[in-house]
FIGU-511748 format. One line per 2 residues: their letters; for each residue x, y, z of C-alpha. Coordinates in pm, 1 decimal, decimal comma. Example, Ala and Ser with C-alpha at 12.3 -4.5 7.8 and 13.67 -1.06 7.14 Angstrom:
// FIGU-511748
AS> 1230,0:-450,0:780,0 ~ 1367,0:-106,0:714,0 .
This chain:
// FIGU-511748
XX> 5683,4:2699,1:-3374,4 ~ 6057,2:2740,4:-3406,6 .
XX> 6112,5:2952,7:-3716,1 ~ 5980,0:3252,9:-3904,6 .
XX> 5846,5:3021,0:-4174,3 ~ 5647,4:2816,9:-3921,3 .
XX> 5498,9:3132,2:-3766,2 ~ 5415,1:3269,0:-4110,8 .
XX> 5245,1:2941,9:-4205,9 ~ 5036,0:2949,6:-3887,4 .
XX> 4931,0:3307,4:-3963,8 ~ 4842,6:3222,1:-4324,1 .
XX> 4623,5:2925,6:-4230,2 ~ 4460,7:3133,3:-3950,1 .
XX> 4586,3:2917,9:-3663,8 ~ 4705,9:3259,4:-3545,0 .
XX> 4453,7:3529,1:-3633,8 ~ 4329,9:3870,8:-3527,2 .
XX> 4530,3:4175,8:-3628,4 ~ 4691,9:4256,0:-3287,9 .
XX> 4778,4:3891,1:-3222,2 ~ 4922,1:3852,1:-3572,8 .
XX> 5154,4:4143,2:-3501,2 ~ 5268,4:3999,8:-3169,2 .
XX> 5329,6:3656,2:-3321,7 ~ 5522,2:3804,7:-3613,1 .
XX> 5748,9:3993,0:-3373,8 ~ 5828,2:3670,7:-3192,2 .
XX> 5872,8:3498,7:-3529,5 ~ 6159,2:3732,1:-3618,6 .
XX> 6324,8:3660,6:-3283,8 ~ 6282,3:3284,9:-3333,0 .
XX> 6450,7:3296,1:-3672,2 ~ 6740,7:3503,7:-3541,0 .
XX> 6790,5:3249,0:-3263,0 ~ 6842,5:2990,5:-3540,1 .
XX> 7050,3:3216,5:-3762,6 ~ 7157,8:3561,9:-3637,7 .
XX> 7217,8:3670,7:-3999,3 ~ 6864,2:3586,0:-4115,0 .
XX> 6699,6:3920,2:-4033,8 ~ 6604,5:4024,3:-4391,0 .
XX> 6472,8:3680,0:-4479,5 ~ 6273,0:3647,1:-4159,1 .
XX> 6108,7:3986,8:-4201,8 ~ 6021,4:3925,3:-4565,8 .
XX> 5868,8:3585,8:-4487,0 ~ 5646,4:3720,1:-4210,6 .
XX> 5530,2:4038,3:-4386,1 ~ 5405,7:3827,2:-4677,8 .
XX> 5187,9:3606,7:-4454,2 ~ 4877,1:3832,8:-4444,6 .
XX> 4864,3:4145,8:-4665,1 ~ 4570,7:4326,9:-4501,3 .
XX> 4655,1:4339,9:-4128,2 ~ 4891,5:4634,5:-4079,1 .
XX> 4983,2:4535,5:-3721,5 ~ 5200,6:4263,6:-3872,3 .
XX> 5405,7:4514,5:-4071,6 ~ 5434,8:4754,1:-3777,3 .
XX> 5556,4:4479,1:-3542,7 ~ 5806,6:4334,1:-3787,7 .
XX> 5946,2:4680,5:-3858,5 ~ 5991,3:4751,4:-3487,5 .
XX> 6172,4:4423,7:-3426,9 ~ 6383,7:4475,5:-3740,2 .
XX> 6494,1:4819,9:-3623,2 ~ 6577,9:4697,3:-3273,9 .
XX> 6777,9:4404,8:-3408,3 ~ 6956,5:4615,7:-3669,7 .
XX> 7071,2:4858,2:-3402,5 ~ 7235,2:4578,9:-3203,7 .
XX> 7562,6:4399,7:-3245,5 ~ 7555,4:4077,5:-3451,4 .
XX> 7510,9:3745,7:-3278,7 ~ 7343,0:3693,2:-2941,5 .
XX> 7292,6:4065,8:-2869,2 ~ 7084,9:4091,4:-3187,7 .
XX> 6869,9:3796,2:-3081,4 ~ 6820,7:3946,6:-2736,0 .
XX> 6723,2:4284,3:-2880,9 ~ 6468,2:4125,4:-3113,1 .
XX> 6313,5:3921,7:-2833,2 ~ 6297,7:4221,9:-2599,4 .
XX> 6118,0:4426,7:-2864,2 ~ 5871,2:4143,7:-2935,2 .
XX> 5794,9:4118,0:-2564,5 ~ 5744,4:4494,5:-2546,0 .
XX> 5494,4:4481,4:-2833,9 ~ 5311,6:4197,4:-2658,7 .
XX> 5285,9:4393,9:-2332,7 ~ 5170,9:4710,0:-2511,0 .
XX> 4894,2:4528,1:-2696,8 ~ 4769,0:4367,3:-2375,1 .
XX> 4757,2:4703,7:-2198,0 ~ 4586,2:4861,1:-2500,1 .
XX> 4310,2:4602,8:-2480,8 ~ 4199,6:4701,5:-2132,9 .
XX> 4219,0:5074,6:-2208,4 ~ 4016,8:5057,7:-2528,5 .
XX> 3760,7:4838,0:-2352,2 ~ 3696,8:5117,9:-2103,5 .
XX> 3677,5:5386,4:-2373,2 ~ 3438,1:5177,3:-2579,5 .
XX> 3208,1:5102,6:-2287,6 ~ 3189,9:5475,6:-2214,9 .
XX> 3065,0:5530,7:-2569,8 ~ 2793,6:5267,0:-2530,5 .
XX> 2645,2:5361,8:-2194,6 ~ 2282,0:5252,4:-2198,8 .
XX> 2326,8:4999,7:-2480,8 ~ 2219,1:4661,1:-2349,7 .
XX> 2190,1:4445,5:-2663,3 ~ 2507,8:4433,1:-2873,0 .
XX> 2570,5:4271,0:-3211,0 ~ 2926,4:4167,0:-3294,5 .
XX> 3096,1:4007,6:-3594,2 ~ 3388,4:3766,5:-3632,0 .
XX> 3613,3:3712,7:-3328,5 ~ 3767,0:4002,6:-3138,3 .
XX> 3847,2:3856,7:-2796,4 ~ 4154,5:3713,5:-2628,2 .
XX> 4193,8:3463,0:-2913,2 ~ 4250,0:3756,0:-3150,3 .
XX> 4444,5:4004,1:-2937,9 ~ 4640,9:3998,3:-2612,7 .
XX> 4452,0:4096,9:-2299,5 ~ 4073,1:4100,2:-2344,0 .
XX> 4083,1:4159,1:-2718,7 ~ 3934,4:4457,3:-2903,5 .
XX> 3561,0:4457,3:-2974,6 ~ 3507,7:4184,0:-2716,3 .
XX> 3703,3:4389,9:-2463,2 ~ 3436,2:4658,2:-2498,0 .
XX> 3162,2:4399,4:-2452,9 ~ 3335,5:4246,9:-2149,3 .
XX> 3369,2:4590,1:-1989,6 ~ 2999,1:4658,2:-2043,9 .
XX> 2923,7:4325,6:-1875,7 ~ 3150,6:4413,0:-1583,4 .
XX> 2956,2:4736,9:-1539,3 ~ 2627,1:4548,5:-1528,9 .
XX> 2503,5:4726,3:-1841,6 ~ 2482,2:4429,1:-2079,4 .
XX> 2177,6:4214,8:-2144,2 ~ 2263,7:4009,1:-2452,8 .
XX> 2526,2:3970,5:-2725,2 ~ 2415,0:3860,7:-3072,0 .
XX> 2700,3:3683,5:-3249,9 ~ 2703,0:3648,2:-3627,7 .
XX> 2846,4:3320,0:-3757,2 ~ 3103,2:3506,6:-3968,3 .
XX> 3111,6:3291,6:-4280,2 ~ 3300,0:3135,0:-4442,4 .
XX> 3530,4:3027,8:-4158,0 ~ 3276,7:3072,5:-3877,3 .
XX> 3500,7:3258,7:-3633,9 ~ 3188,9:3388,9:-3460,1 .
XX> 3029,4:3046,9:-3426,2 ~ 3350,2:2867,1:-3332,4 .
XX> 3545,8:3124,2:-3131,6 ~ 3335,4:3418,4:-3011,5 .
XX> 3062,0:3204,4:-2855,8 ~ 3335,8:3004,3:-2681,7 .
XX> 3488,7:3319,4:-2535,8 ~ 3153,8:3464,0:-2429,1 .
XX> 3067,0:3134,9:-2262,7 ~ 3391,1:3138,8:-2064,9 .
XX> 3317,5:3498,8:-1960,9 ~ 2966,1:3407,6:-1850,8 .
XX> 2809,0:3663,4:-2087,0 ~ 2461,5:3588,4:-2224,8 .
XX> 2471,5:3541,4:-2601,4 ~ 2286,2:3401,5:-2900,2 .
XX> 2433,7:3289,8:-3232,5 ~ 2273,5:3412,6:-3555,4 .
XX> 2344,6:3356,7:-3924,3 ~ 2509,9:3654,9:-4090,5 .
XX> 2202,6:3729,2:-4300,0 ~ 1979,7:3768,9:-3991,2 .
XX> 2160,0:4073,9:-3854,2 ~ 1997,6:4343,8:-4069,0 .
XX> 1646,6:4222,4:-3995,4 ~ 1710,3:4210,9:-3621,4 .
XX> 1850,6:4563,4:-3629,3 ~ 1547,3:4684,3:-3825,5 .
XX> 1319,2:4516,6:-3571,8 ~ 1477,2:4717,5:-3290,0 .
XX> 1641,8:4418,2:-3122,8 ~ 1995,5:4560,2:-3133,8 .
XX> 2118,0:4874,1:-2953,6 ~ 2464,0:4892,4:-3108,9 .
XX> 2712,8:4704,6:-3327,2 ~ 3071,3:4654,8:-3208,0 .
XX> 3345,1:4511,8:-3431,3 ~ 3723,4:4503,1:-3446,7 .
XX> 3945,6:4604,8:-3737,7 ~ 4237,3:4472,5:-3938,1 .
XX> 4348,5:4804,9:-4084,7 ~ 4234,5:5164,6:-4049,2 .
XX> 4325,1:5407,2:-4327,9 ~ 4434,8:5761,0:-4248,4 .
XX> 4089,0:5894,4:-4338,9 ~ 3912,5:5646,4:-4106,5 .
XX> 3801,2:5386,3:-4360,2 ~ 3821,5:5038,7:-4205,4 .
XX> 3909,9:4696,4:-4342,7 ~ 3764,3:4415,3:-4134,4 .
XX> 3629,1:4060,8:-4165,2 ~ 3405,4:4028,9:-4470,6 .
XX> 3046,1:4107,0:-4374,0 ~ 3136,0:4406,2:-4158,8 .
XX> 3021,3:4652,4:-4426,5 ~ 2675,7:4491,8:-4434,5 .
XX> 2638,5:4537,8:-4059,6 ~ 2749,7:4900,6:-4089,7 .
XX> 2487,9:4970,3:-4355,9 ~ 2218,3:4806,8:-4144,1 .
XX> 2324,2:5002,9:-3836,1 ~ 2307,8:5329,8:-4031,3 .
XX> 1961,6:5243,6:-4163,2 ~ 1849,1:5148,3:-3813,8 .
XX> 1992,4:5459,2:-3649,8 ~ 2209,3:5272,1:-3399,4 .
XX> 2579,5:5320,3:-3316,7 ~ 2837,9:5128,6:-3518,2 .
XX> 3159,2:5114,8:-3313,8 ~ 3499,6:4998,1:-3438,5 .
XX> 3750,5:4902,3:-3168,6 ~ 4120,4:4849,5:-3224,9 .
XX> 4461,7:4958,6:-3098,0 ~ 4647,3:5246,3:-3261,6 .
XX> 4883,9:4989,0:-3411,4 ~ 4598,9:4910,6:-3653,5 .
XX> 4600,3:5265,3:-3796,8 ~ 4805,1:5301,4:-4114,3 .
XX> 4900,9:5668,2:-4155,2 ~ 5065,3:5587,5:-4490,6 .
XX> 4739,3:5456,2:-4637,6 ~ 4529,3:5755,5:-4741,8 .
XX> 4193,6:5580,1:-4790,4 ~ 4041,3:5236,0:-4782,6 .
XX> 4078,4:5213,3:-5159,7 ~ 4452,5:5159,7:-5105,6 .
XX> 4410,4:4860,6:-4872,7 ~ 4491,1:4524,6:-5029,5 .
XX> 4200,7:4284,4:-4975,9 ~ 4324,4:3930,0:-4930,3 .
XX> 4159,9:3671,9:-5157,4 ~ 4156,1:3326,1:-5002,2 .
XX> 4104,6:2970,0:-5123,0 ~ 3765,4:2883,9:-5272,2 .
XX> 3739,1:2570,0:-5057,6 ~ 3681,7:2791,8:-4754,5 .
XX> 3347,7:2882,0:-4916,1 ~ 3270,7:2538,7:-5060,3 .
XX> 3335,8:2354,8:-4734,6 ~ 3265,2:2406,4:-4364,5 .
XX> 3446,8:2258,3:-4063,1 ~ 3307,9:1925,3:-3943,7 .
XX> 3474,0:1899,0:-3604,4 ~ 3812,8:1791,1:-3476,6 .
XX> 4129,0:1704,3:-3666,3 ~ 4069,8:1977,4:-3924,7 .
XX> 3791,9:1788,4:-4104,9 ~ 3534,4:1956,8:-4328,3 .
XX> 3244,5:1873,0:-4554,7 ~ 3119,2:2018,6:-4881,8 .
XX> 2809,0:2240,0:-4880,0 ~ 2775,8:2304,2:-5252,8 .
XX> 2823,4:2132,4:-5588,1 ~ 3178,1:2004,7:-5626,6 .
XX> 3397,9:2246,7:-5818,4 ~ 3159,8:2542,1:-5789,6 .
XX> 3349,9:2863,6:-5875,2 ~ 3376,3:3086,6:-5567,5 .
XX> 3501,1:3431,3:-5479,2 ~ 3645,0:3457,0:-5129,5 .
XX> 3757,6:3802,4:-5012,3 ~ 3867,0:3777,6:-4649,3 .
XX> 3778,4:4140,6:-4574,3 ~ 3559,8:4426,7:-4687,6 .
XX> 3586,9:4803,7:-4651,7 ~ 3359,2:5016,4:-4435,1 .
XX> 3370,4:5390,8:-4516,1 ~ 3446,2:5625,0:-4228,2 .
XX> 3110,4:5797,3:-4278,9 ~ 2929,9:5482,9:-4157,0 .
XX> 3137,0:5452,9:-3838,0 ~ 3000,1:5622,7:-3526,9 .
XX> 3330,8:5607,8:-3338,8 ~ 3676,1:5454,4:-3367,4 .
XX> 3779,7:5342,4:-3019,6 ~ 4148,0:5298,7:-2934,0 .
XX> 4360,3:5277,3:-2621,5 ~ 4448,0:5646,7:-2660,0 .
XX> 4093,0:5768,3:-2688,0 ~ 3810,1:5794,7:-2937,0 .
XX> 3781,3:5945,5:-3285,4 ~ 3423,6:6074,9:-3308,4 .
XX> 3321,3:6170,1:-3569,1 ~ 3562,1:5952,5:-3762,3 .
XX> 3760,1:6197,1:-3976,0 ~ 4116,2:6193,9:-4100,9 .
XX> 4217,0:6461,5:-3852,4 ~ 4061,3:6278,2:-3559,3 .
XX> 4214,8:5944,3:-3656,6 ~ 4566,5:6080,0:-3709,0 .
XX> 4529,8:6285,2:-3392,3 ~ 4517,1:5958,6:-3197,1 .
XX> 4869,2:5882,1:-3318,5 ~ 5009,6:6207,0:-3181,5 .
């Protein structure tokens, strides 16, 4: 990728995905565009912010790079300032991953069978990821027996990405269809649920991959912890509640079709032209979240005061 438009396109089609990684990529995207045209700062920022409306890390990163570039002299100094800020964001997110992994594992001491949703590892965030960083830390401590991975329809990030990452880490895992999770929780086969987040409202409501809310409801009914892990860059202090978070609606073909292997192929799983609704995210109320785990500590219970307290 050599321009803001190319980075934005990769983010939109989910070649780059995961809220922290989207933010890092967007920061570099601004720097790339300025390297092409040092006067392109407004255009580059506008292009990247529009790529994914739900993940707030993107906006935070672009704003930081914009401010750094704006404070520098035009020309090469502006490009250098933008690149330095993008690199700083990258380093911070990587460090955050390891810290939140430790905090999350502390919260789940004694939990040996973990259910997770979507993909929250190193393919979604620098370092070890977010939710998967917690799982990896539990494994390092010898406290983990099994990870149950939901497919995460419609794009199958769990089936395609999370099982790949767990395999590389040598962590025992089993793949399940999304609809199996509640029954397994009710049967006592899950000790805790761990997920990531794309945006956290000031009151602790969380937007995450569609299907997260269902897992939260099942965890509450089953009396097991439901843990959300994400860096503080995912908290949006200007968003009062989850009701204010824009939920991205994606192309119906993502529901009608599933990937068929390499070269971006897919095949249809329903009647051609079937009307579909495809929200990319859903909202989980703060009341259903046992703890919000960040690199700066843990909000537990998840209240507005506790969440904003993490930001200092």
